[in-house]
C-alpha positions as CSV (number, residue, x, y, z in Angstrom):
1,M,86.7,80.9,137.7
2,G,90.2,79.5,138.1
3,A,92.9,79.6,135.3
4,V,94.4,76.1,135.5
5,Q,94.5,75.8,131.8
6,D,97.5,73.5,131.7
7,H,95.4,70.6,133.0
8,R,92.7,70.8,130.5
9,H,94.4,68.3,128.2
10,A,96.2,66.1,130.7
11,K,94.7,62.6,130.9
12,P,93.2,62.2,134.4
13,D,94.0,59.2,136.7
14,L,90.7,59.5,138.7
15,I,87.4,60.9,137.5
16,A,84.8,61.9,140.1
17,S,81.3,63.0,139.2
18,D,78.4,64.3,141.1
19,V,75.2,62.6,140.2
20,D,72.0,64.8,140.3
21,G,72.2,67.8,138.1
22,T,75.6,66.7,136.7
23,L,76.0,63.1,135.5
24,I,72.3,62.4,135.0
25,D,69.7,64.4,133.1
26,D,66.5,66.0,134.5
27,D,64.7,62.7,134.0
28,E,67.3,61.0,136.3
29,K,68.8,59.0,133.3
30,V,72.3,58.4,132.2
31,S,72.4,59.4,128.5
32,A,73.8,56.9,125.9
33,R,76.6,59.3,125.1
34,T,77.6,59.7,128.8
35,R,77.4,55.9,129.3
36,A,79.7,55.4,126.3
37,A,82.2,58.0,127.4
38,V,82.4,56.6,130.9
39,Q,82.8,53.1,129.6
40,A,85.6,54.2,127.2
41,A,87.5,55.8,130.0
42,V,87.2,52.8,132.3
43,S,88.2,50.5,129.5
44,D,91.4,52.6,129.1
45,G,92.3,52.1,132.7
46,A,90.9,55.3,134.3
47,R,89.1,55.0,137.5
48,F,85.6,56.6,137.4
49,V,83.9,57.1,140.8
50,L,80.7,58.9,142.0
51,A,80.8,61.7,144.5
52,T,77.2,62.4,145.6
53,G,75.0,63.6,148.4
54,R,73.0,60.4,147.8
55,P,73.1,57.6,150.3
56,P,74.3,54.1,149.2
57,R,70.7,52.8,148.7
58,W,70.2,55.4,145.9
59,I,73.2,54.4,143.9
60,A,71.8,51.3,142.2
61,P,69.8,53.2,139.5
62,V,73.0,55.1,138.5
63,V,74.9,51.7,138.3
64,D,72.2,50.4,136.0
65,G,72.4,53.5,133.8
66,L,76.2,53.4,133.6
67,G,76.4,49.7,133.0
68,Y,79.3,49.9,135.5
69,A,79.5,49.6,139.3
70,P,81.8,52.3,140.6
71,L,83.1,53.1,144.0
72,A,81.2,56.0,145.5
73,V,81.7,58.8,147.9
74,C,78.2,59.1,149.4
75,A,76.4,61.4,151.8
76,N,78.6,64.4,150.8
77,G,81.8,62.6,151.8
78,A,80.6,60.8,155.0
79,V,80.4,57.3,153.4
80,L,82.7,55.3,151.1
81,Y,80.7,52.7,149.3
82,D,81.6,49.8,146.9
83,S,78.5,49.5,144.7
84,G,79.8,46.3,143.0
85,A,80.1,44.4,146.3
86,D,77.3,46.3,148.0
87,R,79.6,47.1,150.9
88,V,80.2,50.2,153.0
89,L,83.9,50.7,153.2
90,G,83.9,53.4,155.8
91,S,81.9,56.2,157.3
92,V,82.2,59.3,159.5
93,T,79.3,60.0,161.8
94,L,77.9,62.8,163.9
95,S,77.7,61.9,167.6
96,T,74.4,62.0,169.5
97,E,75.8,64.8,171.5
98,T,76.5,66.9,168.4
99,L,73.2,66.0,166.9
100,D,71.4,67.3,170.0
101,W,73.5,70.5,170.0
102,V,72.9,71.3,166.4
103,A,69.2,70.5,166.6
104,A,68.8,72.9,169.5
105,L,70.6,75.7,167.6
106,A,68.6,75.0,164.4
107,E,65.3,75.3,166.3
108,E,66.5,78.7,167.6
109,A,67.8,80.0,164.3
110,L,65.1,78.4,162.1
111,P,61.8,78.2,164.0
112,G,59.5,75.5,162.7
113,C,62.2,73.5,160.9
114,G,61.9,69.8,160.5
115,L,64.6,67.2,161.3
116,A,65.7,64.0,159.6
117,A,68.8,61.8,159.8
118,E,70.7,59.6,157.4
119,R,72.3,56.5,158.8
120,V,74.3,53.7,157.3
121,G,74.9,50.1,158.0
122,V,77.2,47.5,156.4
123,S,75.4,47.6,153.1
124,A,73.0,49.8,151.1
125,Y,70.0,48.0,152.4
126,D,71.1,46.9,155.9
127,A,67.9,45.8,157.5
128,A,69.4,46.1,161.0
129,T,69.9,49.8,160.5
130,P,67.0,52.2,159.7
131,Q,68.6,54.1,156.8
132,F,66.5,57.3,157.0
133,V,64.5,58.6,159.9
134,S,62.4,61.7,160.1
135,A,60.6,63.5,162.9
136,P,56.8,64.1,162.6
137,G,56.0,67.0,160.3
138,Y,59.2,66.7,158.3
139,E,58.4,67.7,154.7
140,H,60.6,65.9,152.2
141,A,62.4,68.0,149.6
142,W,62.0,65.1,147.1
143,L,60.4,61.7,146.9
144,N,61.7,59.5,149.7
145,P,59.6,56.4,150.0
146,D,61.9,54.6,152.4
147,T,61.7,57.0,155.3
148,T,60.8,55.9,158.8
149,E,58.9,58.4,160.9
150,V,60.0,58.4,164.5
151,S,60.0,60.9,167.4
152,A,62.4,63.9,167.3
153,E,64.3,62.3,170.2
154,E,64.8,59.1,168.2
155,V,66.0,61.0,165.1
156,L,68.8,62.4,167.4
157,G,69.3,59.2,169.4
158,H,71.8,57.4,167.2
159,P,74.9,58.5,165.4
160,A,74.2,59.7,161.8
161,V,76.3,60.3,158.7
162,K,74.1,63.3,157.9
163,L,71.5,65.5,159.7
164,L,69.0,67.2,157.4
165,I,67.2,70.4,158.4
166,R,64.2,71.3,156.4
167,L,62.3,74.6,156.3
168,P,60.1,75.0,153.2
169,G,59.6,78.4,151.8
170,I,63.2,79.7,152.5
171,A,66.3,79.3,150.4
172,S,68.8,76.8,151.7
173,S,71.5,79.5,151.4
174,H,69.6,81.7,153.7
175,M,69.2,78.9,156.2
176,I,73.0,78.4,156.2
177,D,73.5,82.2,156.7
178,R,71.4,82.0,159.9
179,L,72.9,78.8,161.3
180,A,76.5,78.9,160.3
181,P,77.5,81.7,162.8
182,L,76.1,79.6,165.6
183,V,77.8,76.3,164.8
184,G,81.2,77.6,163.8
185,D,83.5,74.8,162.7
186,R,82.0,72.1,165.0
187,V,80.1,70.7,162.0
188,D,80.2,71.1,158.2
189,L,77.1,72.7,156.5
190,T,76.2,72.5,152.9
191,F,73.3,72.2,150.5
192,S,72.6,70.3,147.3
193,T,69.2,72.0,146.6
194,N,68.3,75.6,147.3
195,N,64.8,74.5,148.2
196,G,64.8,74.9,152.0
197,L,67.1,72.0,152.9
198,I,70.6,72.0,154.5
199,E,72.8,69.0,155.1
200,I,75.1,68.7,158.1
201,A,78.1,66.4,158.5
202,A,80.9,65.9,160.9
203,P,83.5,68.7,160.8
204,G,85.8,68.6,157.8
205,V,83.6,66.0,156.0
206,T,83.0,67.1,152.4
207,K,83.1,65.5,149.0
208,A,86.8,66.5,148.9
209,S,87.7,64.6,152.1
210,G,85.7,61.6,150.9
211,L,87.5,61.7,147.6
212,R,90.9,61.9,149.3
213,A,90.0,58.8,151.4
214,L,88.8,57.0,148.3
215,A,92.0,57.8,146.4
216,E,94.0,56.5,149.3
217,H,91.9,53.3,149.3
218,L,92.7,52.8,145.6
219,G,96.4,53.3,146.3
220,F,96.7,56.6,144.5
221,V,99.4,59.1,145.5
222,D,98.7,62.7,144.3
223,P,96.4,61.5,141.5
224,A,95.4,63.8,138.6
225,I,91.7,64.2,139.6
226,L,89.1,65.4,137.2
227,A,85.9,66.4,139.0
228,F,82.4,67.4,137.9
229,G,79.7,69.1,139.9
230,D,76.9,71.6,140.0
231,M,76.0,72.7,143.6
232,P,77.7,74.2,146.6
233,N,78.2,70.7,148.1
234,D,80.5,70.1,145.1
235,V,82.7,73.2,145.7
236,P,85.3,71.5,148.0
237,M,85.8,68.7,145.5
238,L,86.0,71.1,142.5
239,T,88.7,73.2,144.2
240,M,90.8,70.2,145.4
241,A,90.7,68.4,142.0
242,R,93.5,68.9,139.5
243,H,90.8,70.1,137.2
244,G,87.3,71.0,138.4
245,V,84.5,71.2,135.9
246,A,81.0,72.7,136.5
247,V,78.1,72.0,134.2
248,A,76.4,75.0,132.6
249,N,73.3,74.6,134.8
250,A,75.4,74.8,138.0
251,H,74.9,77.1,141.0
252,D,77.0,80.3,140.8
253,D,79.2,79.0,143.7
254,A,80.1,75.9,141.8
255,I,80.8,77.8,138.6
256,A,83.1,80.3,140.5
257,A,85.0,77.3,142.0
258,A,85.5,75.5,138.8
259,D,88.4,75.7,136.4
260,E,86.1,75.2,133.4
261,V,82.4,75.2,132.6
262,T,81.0,72.5,130.3
263,A,77.6,72.0,128.7
264,S,74.6,71.3,131.0
265,N,73.6,68.0,132.4
266,T,70.8,67.7,129.8
267,D,73.4,68.3,127.0
268,N,76.0,65.6,127.9
269,G,78.3,68.0,129.8
270,V,80.3,65.3,131.4
271,A,80.6,63.3,128.2
272,R,81.9,66.3,126.3
273,I,84.9,66.6,128.6
274,L,85.6,62.9,128.7
275,E,85.6,62.7,124.9
276,R,88.8,64.8,124.8
277,W,90.6,61.6,125.6
278,W,88.1,58.8,125.0
279,N,86.0,59.2,121.9
């Protein structure tokens, strides 16, 4: 863990929080205490944003829970989304050539794996763009009622903000160990669950790169960023922030990258930190 103790009591300009396992509890709810702490920070002029692996279409329940419509870094940094206006502000995609190349390597390194792709349109529910497509036999890691099953060729046939590779029965970290040496720095690999799912983005695309782009969009120059997270996909954001905070239930990699560990997501970990300034 880092030792940036000087920043523990400096009021942040920009607050960025992961969603699942961090901001919301295990029932996927924003607690009353967390909602109050976020609203107090926003009322005092702080900017609170989300930084999540979720796509824009899965942000609405978080908005309802917060009672506030934040800007969001979605798809692990590949998409900037304005939840208040329901508008995609920008995205970084994997080309079809890269998708084909990664898929071939994945099938070599991870025999029997399933493929899916996350795409984005101009809004969260852009009917002109199938938002999530999966190949036959792809086994979802969590409930995903809005998937469209297509051929494997179709999954790879259009640019995507994220390629998902699924292999039930193996840890996501082991999947990355097998695939990373083959892909090098041509794409970015991460995971937000260790349950046999890895997420692939364009090179250099992480929550940190998305947060930098969001800060620039807001007009910040070298903002004091307070970031919260729990999984390896949060590590780049935790290390780039002025002060990175992992929740107690976090993956070991996130805890090692953080400057501080707070209480768990089920014990108002985010709120406990925000209440230093806004109580």
